[in-house]
Structure formats: structure tokens, C-alpha cells
C-alpha positions as CSV (number, residue, x, y, z in Angstrom):
1,M,-65.0,74.5,6.6
2,K,-63.0,72.6,9.1
3,D,-62.4,68.9,8.7
4,Y,-62.7,67.7,12.2
5,Y,-61.7,64.1,11.3
6,Q,-58.5,65.4,9.7
7,I,-57.8,67.6,12.8
8,L,-57.9,64.6,15.0
9,G,-56.1,62.3,12.5
10,I,-58.9,59.7,12.3
11,N,-61.2,58.1,9.7
12,K,-64.9,58.9,9.4
13,S,-65.6,55.3,10.6
14,A,-63.8,55.9,13.9
15,N,-65.7,54.9,17.0
16,K,-65.9,56.9,20.3
17,D,-62.9,55.1,21.8
18,D,-60.8,56.0,18.7
19,I,-62.0,59.6,19.0
20,K,-61.2,59.7,22.7
21,K,-57.7,58.2,22.3
22,A,-56.9,60.6,19.4
23,F,-58.0,63.6,21.4
24,R,-56.0,62.6,24.5
25,K,-52.8,62.1,22.5
26,L,-53.1,65.4,20.7
27,A,-54.3,67.4,23.7
28,H,-51.2,66.3,25.7
29,K,-48.9,67.1,22.7
30,Y,-50.3,70.6,22.1
31,H,-51.3,71.6,25.6
32,P,-50.3,75.3,26.2
33,D,-48.4,74.4,29.4
34,K,-46.0,72.2,27.4
35,K,-42.9,73.6,25.7
36,S,-44.1,72.3,22.4
37,G,-47.7,73.5,23.2
38,D,-49.9,75.5,20.8
39,E,-52.9,77.2,22.3
40,E,-54.7,77.7,18.9
41,K,-54.1,74.1,17.9
42,F,-55.3,72.9,21.4
43,K,-58.5,74.9,21.0
44,E,-59.0,73.4,17.5
45,I,-58.5,69.9,18.8
46,N,-60.9,70.5,21.6
47,E,-63.5,71.9,19.2
48,A,-63.2,68.8,17.0
49,Y,-63.6,66.5,20.0
50,Q,-66.7,68.3,21.3
51,I,-68.4,67.8,17.9
52,L,-67.4,64.2,17.1
53,S,-67.9,62.8,20.6
54,N,-71.5,64.0,20.6
55,D,-73.7,61.7,18.5
56,Q,-76.2,64.4,17.5
57,K,-73.6,66.9,16.6
58,R,-71.6,64.4,14.7
59,S,-74.6,63.3,12.7
60,E,-75.4,66.9,11.8
61,Y,-71.7,67.5,10.9
62,D,-71.5,64.4,8.7
63,T,-74.8,65.3,6.9
64,Y,-74.5,69.0,6.5
65,G,-70.9,69.9,7.2
66,R,-71.9,72.0,10.1
67,V,-73.7,71.8,13.5
68,F,-77.1,73.3,14.2
69,S,-77.9,71.8,17.7
70,G,-75.7,74.4,19.5
71,G,-78.4,77.0,19.0
72,G,-77.5,80.7,18.2
73,N,-79.3,83.8,17.0
74,N,-79.5,85.4,13.6
75,A,-76.7,87.8,14.4
76,D,-74.4,84.9,15.1
77,Q,-75.3,83.4,11.7
78,Y,-74.5,86.7,10.0
79,A,-71.3,87.1,11.9
80,S,-70.2,83.6,10.9
81,G,-69.7,84.9,7.4
82,F,-66.7,86.9,8.6
83,E,-65.0,84.0,10.4
84,G,-61.5,83.5,9.1
85,F,-61.4,87.0,7.5
86,D,-58.2,88.9,8.2
87,F,-59.0,92.5,9.1
88,S,-55.3,93.3,9.6
89,G,-55.3,94.9,6.1
90,F,-57.2,97.9,7.5
91,G,-54.3,98.7,9.8
92,G,-52.9,101.5,7.6
93,F,-56.3,103.0,7.3
94,K,-57.1,103.1,11.0
95,E,-53.7,104.7,11.8
96,A,-54.2,107.3,9.2
97,Q,-57.6,108.2,10.6
98,G,-56.4,108.3,14.2
99,F,-58.1,105.1,15.4
100,D,-55.0,103.7,17.2
101,D,-56.9,102.6,20.3
102,F,-59.2,99.9,18.9
103,D,-59.1,96.5,17.3
104,I,-61.0,96.5,14.1
105,G,-61.6,92.8,14.2
106,D,-63.4,93.3,17.6
107,I,-65.5,96.1,16.0
108,F,-66.8,93.9,13.3
109,G,-67.5,91.1,15.8
110,D,-69.5,93.5,18.0
111,F,-71.3,95.0,15.0
112,F,-72.6,91.7,13.8
113,G,-73.6,90.6,17.3
114,R,-70.8,88.0,17.8
115,K,-70.2,87.9,21.6
116,R,-66.8,87.0,23.0
117,D,-66.6,84.9,26.1
118,Q,-65.5,87.4,28.7
119,T,-65.4,84.9,31.6
120,S,-61.8,84.4,32.7
121,R,-60.5,80.9,33.2
122,G,-57.6,79.7,35.3
123,R,-54.7,77.8,33.7
124,D,-54.8,74.1,33.4
125,I,-52.1,72.2,35.2
126,A,-50.3,69.1,33.8
127,I,-48.5,66.6,36.0
128,D,-47.0,63.2,35.6
129,I,-47.6,60.2,38.0
130,E,-45.8,56.9,38.0
131,L,-47.6,53.7,38.8
132,S,-46.5,50.1,39.4
133,F,-47.9,47.5,37.0
134,E,-50.2,46.2,39.7
135,E,-51.6,49.7,40.4
136,S,-52.4,50.2,36.8
137,I,-54.3,47.0,36.6
138,F,-56.3,47.2,39.8
139,G,-56.5,51.0,40.3
140,T,-55.2,53.0,43.2
141,N,-55.4,56.4,44.9
142,R,-52.6,59.0,44.9
143,S,-52.2,62.1,47.0
144,I,-50.0,64.8,45.6
145,L,-49.0,68.3,46.8
146,I,-49.2,71.2,44.3
147,Q,-48.4,74.8,44.8
148,K,-51.1,76.7,43.0
149,N,-53.6,79.5,43.1
150,S,-56.7,78.2,44.9
151,T,-60.0,79.6,46.2
152,C,-59.4,81.3,49.5
153,D,-60.6,78.9,52.3
154,L,-60.8,81.7,54.8
155,C,-63.4,83.8,53.0
156,G,-64.7,81.1,50.6
157,G,-63.8,83.1,47.6
158,S,-65.9,86.2,48.5
159,G,-62.8,88.3,49.3
160,A,-64.4,89.7,52.5
161,E,-63.6,89.0,56.1
162,K,-65.8,86.4,57.7
163,E,-67.9,88.9,59.7
164,S,-68.0,91.7,57.2
165,D,-70.5,92.0,54.3
166,T,-70.1,92.9,50.7
167,V,-71.3,96.1,49.2
168,T,-72.2,97.2,45.6
169,C,-69.2,97.8,43.5
170,P,-68.8,101.5,43.0
171,T,-67.1,101.1,39.6
172,C,-69.8,99.2,37.8
173,N,-72.7,99.9,40.1
174,G,-73.3,96.2,40.7
175,R,-73.6,95.2,37.1
176,G,-70.4,93.3,37.0
177,K,-69.6,94.9,33.7
178,I,-68.5,98.3,32.5
179,R,-69.2,99.9,29.1
180,E,-66.5,101.3,26.9
181,S,-67.1,103.5,23.9
182,R,-64.5,103.6,21.1
183,R,-64.3,105.5,17.9
184,S,-64.2,103.5,14.7
185,L,-64.7,103.9,11.0
186,L,-68.3,102.8,11.6
187,G,-68.9,105.5,14.2
188,T,-68.8,105.2,18.0
189,I,-69.0,101.6,19.1
190,T,-70.0,100.7,22.7
191,T,-68.8,97.4,24.1
192,E,-69.0,95.7,27.6
193,K,-66.2,94.3,29.6
194,V,-66.0,92.5,32.9
195,C,-65.3,94.9,35.7
196,G,-61.7,94.7,36.9
197,V,-62.6,95.8,40.4
198,C,-65.2,93.2,41.4
199,F,-64.3,90.7,38.7
200,G,-67.8,90.5,37.4
201,K,-69.5,89.8,40.8
202,G,-71.0,93.2,41.2
203,K,-70.0,93.2,44.9
204,V,-66.9,94.2,46.7
205,P,-66.0,93.5,50.3
206,K,-66.4,96.2,53.0
207,V,-63.2,94.8,54.7
208,K,-60.8,92.8,52.5
209,C,-59.8,89.3,53.6
210,K,-56.4,89.4,55.2
211,Q,-55.4,86.1,53.5
212,C,-56.3,86.9,49.9
213,Q,-56.3,90.7,50.1
214,G,-59.9,90.7,48.7
215,T,-59.3,88.8,45.5
216,G,-60.9,85.5,46.7
217,V,-57.9,83.5,45.6
218,Y,-54.4,83.0,47.0
219,R,-51.3,80.8,46.3
220,K,-50.9,77.8,48.6
221,E,-49.7,74.2,48.8
222,E,-52.8,72.0,48.3
223,E,-53.1,68.2,48.6
224,I,-55.0,66.7,45.8
225,N,-56.4,63.1,45.7
226,I,-56.3,61.4,42.4
227,N,-58.5,58.3,41.9
228,V,-56.7,56.1,39.4
229,P,-59.3,53.8,37.8
230,A,-58.6,50.1,37.2
231,G,-57.1,49.2,33.9
232,V,-55.5,52.5,33.1
233,E,-52.9,52.4,30.4
234,D,-49.4,53.8,30.0
235,G,-49.6,57.4,28.6
236,E,-53.3,57.8,29.4
237,M,-54.5,61.2,30.8
238,I,-56.7,61.6,33.9
239,R,-58.6,64.8,34.0
240,L,-59.7,66.4,37.3
241,S,-62.2,69.1,36.5
242,G,-61.8,72.3,38.5
243,M,-58.5,71.3,40.2
244,G,-56.3,73.6,38.2
245,E,-55.4,77.3,38.8
246,A,-58.1,79.6,40.3
247,V,-58.6,83.2,39.1
248,P,-60.6,86.0,40.7
249,G,-64.2,86.0,39.6
250,G,-63.5,83.3,37.0
251,V,-63.7,79.6,36.4
252,T,-61.0,77.3,37.8
253,G,-58.9,75.4,35.3
254,D,-58.5,71.6,35.2
255,L,-55.7,69.3,36.3
256,Y,-54.4,66.7,33.8
257,A,-52.4,63.8,35.2
258,K,-50.4,61.7,32.6
259,V,-49.9,58.1,33.7
260,H,-46.5,56.3,33.4
261,V,-46.7,52.6,34.1
262,K,-43.5,50.6,35.2
263,K,-42.7,47.5,33.3
264,H,-43.3,44.1,35.0
265,P,-40.7,41.4,35.0
266,I,-43.2,38.7,34.2
267,F,-46.4,40.1,32.7
268,Q,-47.1,42.1,29.5
269,R,-50.4,43.8,28.8
270,D,-52.4,43.0,25.7
271,K,-55.6,45.1,25.8
272,D,-57.7,43.4,28.4
273,D,-55.5,40.3,28.7
274,L,-52.2,39.7,30.4
275,R,-49.4,37.6,28.8
276,M,-46.6,35.6,30.3
277,D,-44.1,32.9,29.3
278,L,-43.7,29.6,31.2
279,N,-40.6,27.4,30.8
280,I,-41.3,23.7,31.1
281,K,-39.2,20.6,30.8
282,L,-39.2,18.4,27.7
283,S,-40.5,15.4,29.7
284,D,-43.4,17.5,31.1
285,A,-44.3,18.6,27.6
286,L,-44.4,15.0,26.4
287,L,-46.1,13.4,29.4
288,G,-48.0,16.4,30.9
289,S,-47.6,17.9,34.4
290,T,-48.8,20.6,36.8
291,Y,-47.0,23.8,37.4
292,T,-47.5,26.5,40.0
293,I,-47.3,30.0,38.6
294,E,-47.6,33.5,39.9
295,T,-50.5,35.7,38.9
296,L,-51.4,39.2,40.0
297,D,-54.0,37.6,42.3
298,G,-51.5,35.1,43.9
299,R,-50.2,31.6,43.1
300,I,-52.3,29.1,41.2
301,D,-51.7,25.6,39.7
302,I,-51.9,25.2,35.9
303,K,-52.2,21.9,34.2
304,I,-49.9,21.1,31.3
305,P,-51.5,18.7,28.9
306,A,-49.4,15.8,27.5
307,G,-48.0,16.5,24.0
308,I,-48.1,20.3,24.2
309,G,-46.1,22.1,21.6
310,F,-43.6,24.9,21.7
311,N,-45.3,28.4,21.8
312,E,-48.7,27.0,22.5
313,V,-50.9,29.2,24.6
314,L,-52.9,28.2,27.7
315,R,-55.7,30.5,28.7
316,V,-56.5,31.1,32.4
317,R,-60.0,32.7,32.6
318,G,-60.6,35.9,34.7
319,K,-56.9,36.6,35.6
320,G,-56.4,39.5,33.3
321,V,-57.3,43.2,33.4
322,P,-60.5,44.2,35.3
323,G,-63.0,46.7,34.0
324,S,-63.4,45.3,30.5
325,R,-66.8,44.9,28.8
326,S,-66.8,41.1,29.6
327,G,-65.9,41.8,33.3
328,R,-62.3,40.9,33.3
329,G,-59.7,39.7,30.8
330,D,-57.7,36.5,30.8
331,L,-54.1,35.4,31.5
332,L,-52.5,33.9,28.4
333,V,-49.6,31.6,29.2
334,T,-47.2,30.9,26.3
335,I,-45.3,27.6,26.7
336,K,-41.5,27.5,26.3
337,I,-39.9,24.1,26.3
338,T,-36.5,24.0,27.9
339,M,-34.2,21.6,25.9
340,P,-31.5,19.9,28.0
341,K,-27.9,20.9,27.1
342,K,-26.4,17.6,28.4
343,I,-28.0,14.2,28.7
344,S,-26.7,11.0,30.4
345,R,-26.0,7.8,28.6
346,R,-29.1,6.2,30.1
347,A,-31.2,9.1,28.9
348,R,-29.6,9.0,25.4
349,K,-30.4,5.3,25.2
350,T,-34.0,5.9,26.2
351,I,-34.3,8.7,23.6
352,E,-32.9,6.5,20.9
353,E,-35.4,3.9,21.7
354,L,-38.2,6.5,21.4
355,K,-36.7,7.6,18.1
356,N,-36.8,4.0,16.8
357,E,-40.5,3.9,17.8
358,G,-41.2,7.0,15.7
359,I,-41.6,9.4,18.7
């Protein structure tokens, strides 16, 4: 039994935001397109996320240790008893019996009714985008050029010339699948596979498209628009469904854009709030004053109350990160009092008088 919480590295009390953050971090680390990627680990992480991010499935998993809401037939339930079983030990037997052309693991899967997903899927694409601090706070749009396999825009993915029709595939007779019989220790097993001629469509073009040569996809440079939401954080992943690599007769993969935010010389982000330091004079700290400061929305005046202390924080409402639950975060201004390195005789005399008065 898989421990989905352990797979994502979270506690059972984790909320949806914690689950989402853990998934994004691990998915980026183990994505198959990365040098350090691990396809099996990536699938396991995705499986855990699909269960724990769904309230119904998570409740079933927490209660029973498995999920029932996904449906399934009796054959699937029987087949599940063989999950994780290693059939490789039968290798010597199959070679001795002359069954070199089949995978015994597949035979047991087919025998117990467990269907493999035969729909092909294009590769996911991972890219990096760099944003200024202001763009990460307010959001922006980015257009990028990517060289990738895309659906043919001349034939619309049909693989046929515009004026020509499609005909029934002669290989599979329009079924989109072909049957294959194989010998096994259980007898002759018949399985179905996607037709490699029509790619599961059941139709082939009378005249092939000149641009894609009848496959429905071809490699080209494509401009993709990425809508970066307001409040995006450094290291966050933006997923564009169906914008990855296209494959003939299959499902197009996804595009993942990892965000890198440049540091700002004044502001630091603290969740939905922004922080900054403000240096003021000692006299202004004692007597109070008004300072003009820069914000991401422009210049504003901020009032310094008399007697303010070092490292005290002034809060400016509504000048933080937009998109939070409360509408928008705040700007937190930390006061830094600048001490004079040199003072005149007159100033020294005045300070001594204040000292005598207990100030």
C-alpha cells in the first residue's frame, strides 16, 4: 500500500496549498525532461497528488487506505492483486519453452482484464522565464518562441490535403486497433494495439498533406503566450495544458514554465506583504516628521510619529501583493535611525541639556 503523504513529503494535516506546493517542487525535480529526472518517480508523485488534492478521494484514502470513487470493474479488482508482483522470474521458463516474443507481465495483465492505456501522449516541455520583481507582483504576459512538434495547421491534424477526403484504413479496417495473437504458457492470448498506420483514427488520407506527410503533426517554430498571474512566486511552475509536443493520433503534452524572479533593491516579499527599510534622522525620530517613499504604485507620503523607536514597523495598507484572500497585502516599513557621526559644539551642548533633563 502506497503512503501518498510520504511520497509528497507532507503531514496528514497538510492543506491543499501545502499539497500543491509539495507537488510542484517534486514534479520539477523529477520531471523526465530534466537530467536528474525519474519517470517512475514522476508518475508516483502525480498519482499521490491526484488522490490527495481531491477531497472525496482523500477522504476515502484516509479512511480505508485506498480509493473507491475512481470506479472499475471486477476484473480490475482481481488484477490489482498482482500489482507489484515481479514476473521476471519466469524468464528462464519462457525461453526454454520457446516463448521469446512476449512479455509475461503483459499476459497476466490481459488475462485478468487489466487494460493498459494505449493512447500515446506527447512529451512535456519545461522552460524557464525570468521576471522583474514588479512583473511578479502585478502579473504580465510573455510571448516565447519554441521549436516543437505541433498539430499541422495546413490540414488541421487530419493528415490529408485540404480538398481531399479520408478513407477507411486498410490495415485495421477502420477500427483504429489491430489484434495480435501470441503464444503463452496459458495458451494463445489475443491483445489489441493502436494501429500504427492510422494512429487509432480508423481513417487515412487519400492524398497526404504535403506539409506533414500525412502524420497530422510537423516540427515548427511556434509563438506561445504565457499569462503570468499576479503574485507569482520565485520557483513557481506555470502549466499550459496541451502546449507541449504533439504526436500523431495522440494527446499533446503540456508546457511547464518555471518562474525566476529578480531581486529588488528596495523591497522584499513576505507572503502577501512587502517589506522595506526607511532611514530617518535622529531628530525626526524624536520630534516626528513626514517622509516621501517609493512604492510599487508610485510615491506616497508616510508620517513618522514622534518618539518612534529603532526597528519599529509602520504598516501602509493595500500596497503589498495583489491577489491575496483579503484583496491585497500591505507594505511594512521598518524604521532605521541614522546616528550622526559628528556633531557641532552647539548640538553637543543641546544634547547635554536634554540629557540633564532625563531625555
